[in-house]
Every structure is written in C-alpha cells, then in structure tokens.
Residue, then its C-alpha position, 0 to 999 in steps of 0.5 A: m568499361n562499365v560495371f557489368e563488363i567487369l563483374g558480369p551478369a547476375m546469374v547462377g553459374p558456372s558459365s555466362s555463355h553456356t548457363a546464363g545465355a542458355v537460360r535467356i534463350g529458353y526464357i525468350c523462346g517461352k515468351l515468344m510462345g505466349e502460352k504454356i509449353i508442353n513439349a520441347d525437343i532440344g538439339l545442342y550444337g557445337s560447344f553447347l553439345l560438347t561441354g554443355k553437360g558440365h555447364g548445366t546447359p540443358q537444365a538452363l534451357i529448360a529453366g528458361l522455358l519455365g520462365m526462370k531468369p539467369d539468377d534464379a536459384r532453382i535452375p539446377d532443379s529445372f528437370e524436376i520442376a519441368n516434370e512437376n509442371g507437365l513439360k515433357f522434353t528431350v535433349g539431343e544433338a542438332k545437325l546444323k550447318e555454319a551455325h554459331p558454336n554455342s547454338v541450340l535448336l528448339k522445337l516447341e509445342g504449346k498447350s493450344g497446339k501452337k508450334l515454334e522452331i527456333i535456333g538460338e545463339s549464346i554469344g557470350g556474357s549472357i548476350i544472345n541472338i535468336a537467329q532463326i524462327d520456323g526455318l527463316p532467318a531472324n535477328i532478335s536480341g531480346d532487348y526490345p518488345t518484338l513482334i514476329a509476323s509469319n506471312m505470305d510474301v504478297p504486296g502491301m504486307v509491310a504497309k499493312v502491319s506498319a499502319v496498325l502499329y502507327s494507329a496504336n502510336l507505336n514507334i518501330a525501332q528496327m524492322h527486318l524482313y526475311r523470306a524463303s523465296r519470292g511469293k513464298n513464306s516470309v517473316l516480318i520482325a518489328e522491334c518497338d520502343q514500347e510494349i505492343p497492346e494485345k488488341t494491336i497484336n490481334e489486329i495484326a494477326d487478323i490481316n489477310g495473309i498473316v499466318k502466325v504472330s508471336y510476340l516478345s514482351l519485356e514485361n514480367 
C-alpha cells in the first residue's frame, strides 16, 4: 500500500468518487474537445444522480470542463465561473443501460461547432474511465497521451494510423479498436508513451476515411 492509497488524492471534497472523480471526468472531456466548450448537456446516472447534489457532482463536472483539477479551490463556485466564461449548461438525468453506478453522459459543443458525446465513469479514489465516445465503446483511463480517431470501417486504417505514429517516432502503449458493425462507423484509440505533436495529429486527421480526431494531452 502506498501513501496515495492511505491518504487519498489531493482534492476539494467531500467525495473522491463523486467530487474528485467527477472533476477528472470533466477535465478529460474538456481536453478531448481541444477547444473552448460553449454548451454542455449533462445527464447523471445511478449514484451520481441520487447523491450527486450533496457531493457537489454537478459543480465538479462543470469545474473539470472549465479546466480545473480536483484540488482547485474554485470548484464550489464553478456554476458562476461557467456563466462568466460563456459556458451554457443543463443538468438532468441520463437514461443509460447497464452502466456503472457512478456514470455521466456529457453532450458537448465547442466554439467551432465540434461536438462530442461521452460517457464517463468514476470508479473510486478519483480513478475514472471514459467508457463511450460518440456512441461507440471506449476504455480510456486518462493516464496516457491518447489519440481517438473516429473513422469508417475500411481495410488498412490501422496500418495507416500506425505508420504516421511510427514515422513520428512515437511508441504505442495500447491500441483499442471498436466498431458499430462491419463497414460502419468505428473508432481507433491509441494510448502513447509520448505526447503526440500537433503536426502528427493533423496528418492523421487528413487520412482518407478519418471522420474526426480527438486528442487527450497530459500537458497543462
């Protein structure tokens, strides 16, 4: 057992799962958008819905979307800060099936019109998982720089993306592939050991068959 497991994460409480975990979900979703978020439709599920108000879960999610981390003293004031920064939001109930009890559905819109629909899970101790992106399964912990490439399910897509990453001398720690059905929409998720340069991300976005690219950077 390490010190983190004994003391827990540095955070604004009261809950590591309902508050700190919610901030991390919002923060990672904001990083995946890669631009200022102007609209957020937040749907709470399970324990997030039943006890989230008392734990400040809605405020925590909005704080994360604004770029705050779990130890930011401004978290309780995130609603007011969102209004000041032009972030419009609604908070309601998500109708999910067989989801983790601490789940949230976020429908986000950025200033350029980019949209993302994400289901995030708070597993405990501020550990989170991005379980779904744009209706397709995902499995993103937020512990690695991560590329998410939405694409058409056509032959050679994995090889093309891997070749671009290889040419940039980037090592893939893990790669996951998900698809709706054969020949339909699919998603390629590549967790890398190093940050992916913007030039490389743009090269991947220009590959024929790539529909949308999102990127999770661990840099501030």
